[in-house]
C-alpha positions, 0 to 999 in steps of 0.5 A: 500500500505504501508503495502505491502512495496509500497511507494504510492505517487503522483506528481503535476507538475506546469509549465513544458516545454512540447509541451502543454506549448511551445506556451505560453512560446514562447512569453514574454507575454505568459511566463510572464502570466504562471510564474506570479503565481509561487513565486520562479521561480529559473531557469524558468519553470521546465523541464520534467527531473526535474519531472522525477528525483523526480519520480525516487527518490520517487519510488526508493530504496533511498525512505525509509519513504515517502508514502501517499504524494502528492508532488507539483513541482510547485515553490510554486504556490499551496501554494499561491493558498491555502493561509494562511487561511489554517493555521488559526486554527492551534495551535503550539505544541512543540515536542521532538524527540530524543533530538531535539526540533521542532514545529508543 
């Protein structure tokens, strides 16, 4: 896909205000349950427009370098489920990119 100039990406939304989540979000208990696994709640559950904006950018001309990625739009919930052990075997490597120093 990338070779043909097509930025192929995926989006994995978390708790989004939709007809499916509306019954749960309608009560304090249900809302608390849905949002319990969301580390950064910002302004509450995401709205469909939040996902739409990301999709528009990923598929638009402004996206010049992101392809082959799965973008989680879930307030960090996936990172909590994945846990720190994912990085347990990682090593730190210093890289120099155009004079800037970063860590991988």
